[in-house]
C-alpha positions in Angstrom: 94.1 -153.7 -58.9 93.6 -157.5 -59.1 96.9 -158.5 -59.7 98.2 -156.9 -56.4 95.0 -157.9 -54.3 96.0 -161.2 -52.8 99.6 -159.6 -51.6 98.6 -160.1 -48.0 101.6 -158.2 -46.9 100.9 -154.9 -48.6 97.2 -155.2 -47.2 98.6 -155.8 -43.4 100.7 -152.5 -44.4 97.8 -150.5 -45.6 95.9 -151.0 -42.6 98.8 -150.4 -40.1 100.8 -147.3 -40.8 100.9 -144.5 -43.6 102.4 -145.4 -46.3 105.2 -142.7 -46.4 106.4 -142.8 -50.2 105.2 -140.6 -53.5 105.4 -143.4 -56.2 103.1 -145.8 -53.5 100.7 -142.3 -52.7 100.2 -142.2 -56.5 99.8 -145.9 -56.7 97.0 -145.7 -54.3 95.4 -142.4 -55.3 94.6 -144.4 -58.4 93.6 -147.7 -57.3 91.2 -146.0 -54.8 89.8 -144.4 -58.4 89.3 -147.3 -59.6 87.1 -148.5 -56.7 85.2 -145.8 -56.5 84.8 -146.7 -60.4 83.9 -150.4 -59.2 81.7 -149.8 -56.5 79.4 -147.1 -58.7 79.3 -149.9 -61.6 77.7 -152.3 -58.5 79.7 -155.1 -60.3 80.3 -158.0 -57.6 84.3 -158.2 -56.6 86.6 -161.6 -55.3 86.9 -161.7 -51.9 90.6 -161.1 -52.1 89.5 -157.6 -54.0 87.4 -156.8 -51.2 89.9 -157.1 -48.6 92.4 -155.1 -50.5 90.0 -152.2 -50.9 89.2 -152.4 -47.4 92.8 -152.1 -47.2 93.2 -149.5 -48.8 90.2 -147.3 -47.4 91.8 -148.2 -43.8 95.1 -146.9 -45.2 93.1 -143.4 -46.0 91.1 -143.0 -42.7 95.2 -143.5 -41.3 96.3 -141.1 -42.9 93.3 -138.5 -42.6 92.5 -138.6 -46.2 95.5 -136.8 -47.3 95.3 -138.5 -51.1 94.3 -135.7 -54.1 90.8 -136.1 -55.0 89.1 -135.1 -58.2 86.0 -133.1 -58.4 84.9 -136.0 -60.6 85.2 -138.6 -57.4 83.6 -136.0 -55.2 80.5 -135.8 -57.6 80.5 -140.1 -57.9 81.0 -140.1 -53.8 77.8 -138.3 -53.5 76.0 -140.5 -55.6 77.2 -143.6 -53.7 76.3 -142.0 -50.5 72.7 -141.4 -51.7 72.4 -144.9 -53.0 73.3 -146.0 -49.6 71.0 -143.9 -48.1 68.1 -144.7 -49.9 69.1 -148.5 -49.0 67.5 -150.8 -46.7 68.8 -151.5 -43.0 68.9 -155.2 -43.5 70.1 -154.8 -47.3 73.2 -153.2 -46.4 75.5 -156.3 -45.9 74.8 -156.9 -49.8 76.8 -153.7 -50.8 80.2 -154.4 -49.1 82.2 -152.8 -51.5 80.4 -149.7 -51.4 80.9 -149.3 -48.0 84.6 -149.8 -48.3 84.3 -146.9 -51.4 82.7 -144.5 -49.2 84.8 -145.1 -46.6 88.2 -144.3 -48.6 87.1 -140.9 -48.9 85.3 -139.9 -45.7 84.9 -141.5 -42.3 82.0 -144.0 -41.8 81.3 -142.3 -38.5 80.5 -139.0 -40.3 77.9 -140.5 -42.7 74.3 -140.7 -42.0 74.3 -144.5 -42.2 76.9 -144.3 -39.5 74.7 -145.5 -36.5 73.5 -148.5 -38.1 76.8 -150.1 -39.1 78.3 -152.6 -36.8 81.4 -154.7 -36.8 79.2 -158.0 -36.9 79.4 -160.9 -38.6 76.8 -159.9 -41.4 79.8 -158.3 -42.7 83.0 -159.7 -44.5 85.8 -159.6 -42.1 87.9 -157.1 -44.0 84.6 -155.0 -43.8 84.1 -155.7 -40.3 87.6 -154.3 -39.2 87.1 -151.0 -41.3 83.9 -150.2 -39.4 85.5 -151.5 -36.3 88.4 -148.5 -36.8 86.0 -145.6 -38.7 82.8 -146.3 -36.7 83.1 -148.3 -33.1 86.5 -146.7 -32.0 85.4 -143.3 -32.7 81.8 -144.1 -30.6 84.2 -145.7 -27.6 86.4 -142.3 -27.6 83.7 -140.3 -27.8 82.4 -142.2 -24.4 85.7 -141.9 -22.9 85.9 -138.5 -23.2 83.7 -137.4 -20.5 86.0 -139.8 -18.0 88.9 -137.7 -18.6 89.7 -135.3 -15.8 90.2 -131.9 -16.4 93.5 -130.6 -14.0 94.0 -127.1 -15.0 92.2 -124.5 -16.7 93.8 -123.5 -20.5 94.4 -120.0 -20.5 97.1 -118.4 -22.4 96.0 -117.8 -25.9 98.8 -119.7 -27.8 97.8 -122.6 -25.5 94.2 -122.6 -26.6 95.3 -122.0 -30.3 97.3 -125.0 -29.8 94.6 -126.8 -28.3 92.1 -126.0 -31.0 94.2 -127.3 -33.5 94.6 -130.7 -32.0 90.8 -130.5 -31.2 90.6 -130.6 -35.1 93.3 -133.0 -35.9 94.7 -135.0 -32.9 97.9 -135.8 -33.4 99.2 -138.7 -34.7 96.5 -141.2 -35.6 98.3 -144.5 -34.8 96.9 -148.1 -35.1 100.0 -150.4 -33.8 102.6 -149.4 -31.3 106.5 -150.4 -32.1 107.5 -153.7 -30.7 108.6 -153.6 -26.9 111.7 -154.8 -25.6 112.1 -156.5 -22.0 110.6 -153.7 -19.5 113.3 -152.5 -16.8 113.2 -149.9 -14.1 114.5 -147.0 -14.9 117.8 -146.9 -13.9 119.0 -150.3 -16.2 116.9 -148.4 -18.9 119.3 -145.6 -18.8 122.6 -147.4 -17.9 121.4 -149.9 -21.2 121.2 -146.7 -23.5 124.0 -144.6 -22.1 126.8 -147.4 -21.1 129.0 -144.4 -20.8 127.1 -141.6 -19.2 128.0 -140.2 -15.6 124.7 -140.1 -13.7 123.1 -141.3 -10.7 120.8 -144.1 -10.2 117.3 -143.6 -8.8 117.6 -146.7 -6.3 113.8 -146.7 -6.3 112.4 -149.4 -4.2 108.8 -148.4 -4.9 107.2 -147.4 -8.7 109.3 -144.9 -10.5 106.4 -141.6 -10.6 106.6 -140.3 -14.1 104.8 -137.1 -15.7 104.4 -137.1 -19.8 103.8 -133.6 -20.0 101.9 -133.2 -23.5 101.3 -137.1 -24.3 98.9 -136.3 -27.7 97.2 -139.4 -28.8 99.4 -141.8 -26.7 102.0 -143.5 -28.7 104.7 -141.9 -27.1 103.7 -142.7 -23.5 102.6 -146.3 -24.4 105.4 -147.3 -25.8 107.6 -145.6 -22.9 105.9 -147.7 -20.4 105.7 -150.8 -22.2 109.6 -150.4 -21.5 109.8 -149.1 -17.9 109.0 -151.5 -15.3 107.3 -150.5 -11.9 106.0 -147.4 -12.8 102.7 -145.0 -12.7 102.6 -142.3 -15.5 100.3 -139.4 -15.9 100.1 -138.2 -19.1 98.2 -134.8 -19.7 97.8 -133.2 -23.1 95.5 -130.0 -23.8 93.0 -131.8 -26.5 90.4 -133.7 -25.6 90.0 -135.6 -28.3 93.6 -136.7 -28.4 93.6 -137.7 -24.7 90.4 -139.9 -25.6 92.0 -141.7 -28.8 94.8 -142.3 -26.4 92.8 -143.8 -23.3 91.4 -145.9 -25.9 94.4 -147.2 -27.0 95.8 -148.1 -23.5 92.7 -150.1 -22.8 92.8 -152.0 -25.6 96.5 -152.8 -24.5 95.8 -153.3 -20.8 97.6 -150.8 -19.6 96.5 -149.7 -16.5 99.1 -147.8 -14.9 98.8 -145.0 -17.3 96.3 -141.5 -16.3 95.0 -139.4 -18.8 94.2 -136.1 -17.9 93.9 -132.6 -19.4 96.1 -129.7 -18.3 98.6 -127.0 -19.4 101.8 -127.1 -19.0 102.2 -123.4 -18.0 99.7 -124.1 -15.1 100.9 -127.8 -14.3 102.6 -126.1 -10.6 99.6 -125.5 -9.3 98.9 -129.3 -8.9 101.8 -129.5 -5.9 102.8 -132.4 -7.0 106.7 -133.7 -8.2 107.7 -136.9 -9.7 110.5 -138.7 -10.5 111.1 -138.6 -14.3 109.5 -135.9 -16.5 109.0 -136.7 -20.4 108.2 -133.5 -22.5 109.0 -134.6 -26.2 107.9 -132.6 -29.0 105.7 -130.3 -26.7 107.7 -127.2 -25.1 108.5 -125.6 -28.5 105.0 -125.4 -29.0 104.5 -123.0 -26.2 104.4 -119.5 -26.2 107.3 -118.8 -23.7 109.1 -122.7 -24.1 111.7 -122.0 -21.3 109.2 -120.8 -18.9 107.3 -124.2 -19.5 110.7 -125.9 -19.4 111.7 -124.3 -15.7 108.1 -125.1 -14.4 108.6 -129.0 -15.7 112.0 -128.7 -13.7 110.6 -127.4 -10.6 108.5 -130.6 -10.4 111.0 -132.7 -11.2 112.5 -134.4 -7.8 116.1 -133.8 -7.0 118.2 -136.5 -8.8 115.2 -137.1 -10.8 115.5 -137.8 -14.6 114.3 -135.7 -17.6 113.4 -136.1 -20.9 113.1 -133.3 -23.6 112.5 -133.1 -26.7 112.6 -129.8 -29.1 113.3 -128.6 -32.2 116.5 -127.6 -33.9 116.9 -124.5 -35.9 119.5 -125.7 -37.8 117.7 -129.1 -38.7 114.7 -127.3 -39.8 115.9 -124.7 -42.6 114.0 -126.3 -45.2 110.8 -127.0 -43.5 111.5 -123.4 -42.6 111.5 -122.4 -46.5 108.4 -124.8 -47.3 106.4 -122.9 -44.3 107.4 -119.1 -46.1 105.7 -120.5 -49.1 102.6 -121.6 -47.7 102.8 -118.3 -46.1 103.4 -116.0 -49.2 101.0 -118.9 -51.2 98.1 -117.7 -48.8 97.1 -121.6 -47.7 95.3 -121.9 -44.7 95.9 -125.1 -42.2 92.2 -126.6 -43.4 92.2 -130.5 -44.7 91.4 -129.3 -48.1 94.3 -126.7 -48.2 96.8 -129.3 -47.1 96.0 -132.0 -49.6 95.8 -128.9 -52.2 99.8 -127.6 -50.8 101.3 -131.0 -51.1 99.9 -131.8 -54.5 101.3 -128.2 -55.6 104.5 -129.2 -53.6 104.7 -132.6 -55.6 104.4 -131.2 -58.9 107.3 -128.6 -58.7 110.1 -130.6 -56.7 113.4 -128.6 -55.6 116.0 -129.3 -52.9 113.8 -128.0 -49.9 110.9 -129.8 -51.0 112.8 -133.1 -51.8 113.7 -133.2 -47.8 110.2 -132.6 -46.7 108.9 -135.3 -48.5 111.2 -137.7 -47.1 109.6 -136.7 -43.5 107.1 -139.2 -42.4 104.9 -136.4 -41.0 104.3 -135.4 -44.7 101.9 -138.4 -45.3 99.2 -137.3 -43.3 96.9 -135.0 -43.4 96.9 -134.1 -39.4 100.9 -134.9 -39.2 101.4 -132.7 -42.1 99.6 -130.1 -40.2 101.8 -130.2 -37.2 104.5 -130.5 -39.9 104.3 -127.7 -42.0 101.0 -125.7 -40.8 101.4 -125.3 -37.0 99.9 -122.2 -35.4 103.2 -121.7 -32.9 106.5 -123.3 -33.3 110.1 -122.0 -31.8 113.2 -123.5 -32.9 116.4 -124.0 -30.2 119.5 -124.4 -30.7 122.8 -126.1 -28.7 124.1 -123.1 -26.8 120.3 -122.1 -25.9 120.1 -125.8 -24.5 123.6 -125.7 -22.8 123.0 -122.0 -21.3 119.1 -123.5 -20.0 120.8 -126.6 -18.2 123.4 -124.7 -16.3 120.7 -122.2 -15.2 118.6 -124.9 -13.9 121.0 -127.7 -12.2 120.6 -130.1 -15.0 123.2 -132.1 -16.6 123.5 -134.1 -19.7 123.0 -137.8 -20.0 123.0 -138.1 -23.5 121.0 -138.0 -26.5 118.8 -140.6 -28.4 120.5 -141.1 -31.9 120.5 -144.0 -34.2 123.5 -145.7 -34.3 125.2 -144.4 -36.8 124.9 -140.7 -35.7 126.3 -142.0 -32.6 129.3 -143.4 -34.3 130.2 -140.7 -36.4 130.2 -138.5 -33.4 132.5 -141.0 -31.4 135.0 -140.9 -34.9 134.9 -137.1 -34.6 135.4 -136.6 -30.6 137.0 -139.3 -29.3 137.7 -137.5 -26.6 134.3 -137.4 -25.3 133.4 -141.1 -24.4 130.1 -140.0 -22.9 129.1 -137.7 -25.7 127.8 -135.2 -23.7 129.5 -132.2 -24.3 127.2 -129.8 -26.3 130.0 -127.7 -27.3 131.1 -130.8 -29.7 127.8 -131.5 -30.0 127.1 -127.6 -31.9 130.2 -128.5 -33.7 129.5 -131.8 -34.9 125.9 -130.0 -35.7 126.8 -127.2 -37.8 129.2 -129.4 -39.8 125.9 -132.0 -40.2 123.0 -129.4 -40.3 120.2 -132.0 -40.5 121.3 -134.5 -38.0 118.3 -133.8 -35.8 115.8 -133.3 -38.5 113.3 -134.9 -36.2 114.2 -133.2 -32.8 116.8 -132.8 -30.2 116.0 -135.4 -28.1 117.6 -135.9 -24.8 118.0 -137.4 -21.4 119.2 -135.0 -18.5 119.3 -135.4 -14.5 118.6 -133.1 -11.8 120.9 -132.1 -9.4 120.7 -133.7 -6.3 120.0 -131.8 -3.0 
């Protein structure tokens, strides 16, 4: 461990985002076990080694403790927790590695000694950061939870099941948002991203009113508002646990133009509000009736307004479907224990579907793996489905959000469609490249004016 403990870039990476690599996961799992052994022996460690151990503990918290754990480790962990419980409060700072080792297996906020842990100067700086992440941030979220308004009831049975999932496992746990470029008004943002598209600018003289319908833990709306100048955002979600996380992150970043509230998309029309822009990414396909939810959002979009939608592709998710069938056949449940156990079985018996799934970043976090493979409700769409919906609901295509390689390949395949908005062409292109939309169909639309 000492040979890599001074790698600051690796430490920073571990403390910032889930590591999405099988070989690295196995290495970190072994290093965590070594850390546990060293902590159990009570041996002193160098400052660099302590910092690296705290980074592993931060990584384990960020990935929701997705690494495999043996019974021997659990037994040793219980002994360490008992030792910690017997330690006098004023003696705690003498055992920084003990804190790091326990926090690598369970969230420090859940242990009996949690109320005594403060990220103050009695601890080395790496332990302070660990306590802040695992204890003080959850405390803040608990306080913020009571400040979040409830705009609609959640009465639909499927919505309640989805709500329960995200209360148990808020999605996703994230630390840092993507770097934001210069903020632009919504018309300029779309023109810069879709230079060949035909759409009517909103031409707003006031702040754009934006609805984020299904904001999760806030990463998407926060990154969105950092790119859009002069806007006011209402971000709603079913899960108060997710919303309190989102609100904490927005406060940390000094974003005062986002209001977070609890609401069910199926009941949003009762608010009697309309918006210039509506964003619902990765949400509608978890409703009992996605098209009904989508129609409801269209009714809240002002004439000429813009809509950003993300939906699962039936073609792209065939490998995921195969793995979900395996989960059902083998009787795995959506508990953290079963998710960890299933992942290890999957990694031990690789095949084509397994290999594809392990390339998806969500596989490397317990909460995100549940969303990917164990979700209580999932619908998948086709481009002909989407084309028919747009025609029936007065929506026109502005363009897909895709990487440059995919866009360039489409442009070469269909040079007669420079705006890249012909969904018949896209359907043919997806048929030829079935994993093109492995994440989601993500696309911008405009509502007919008048």
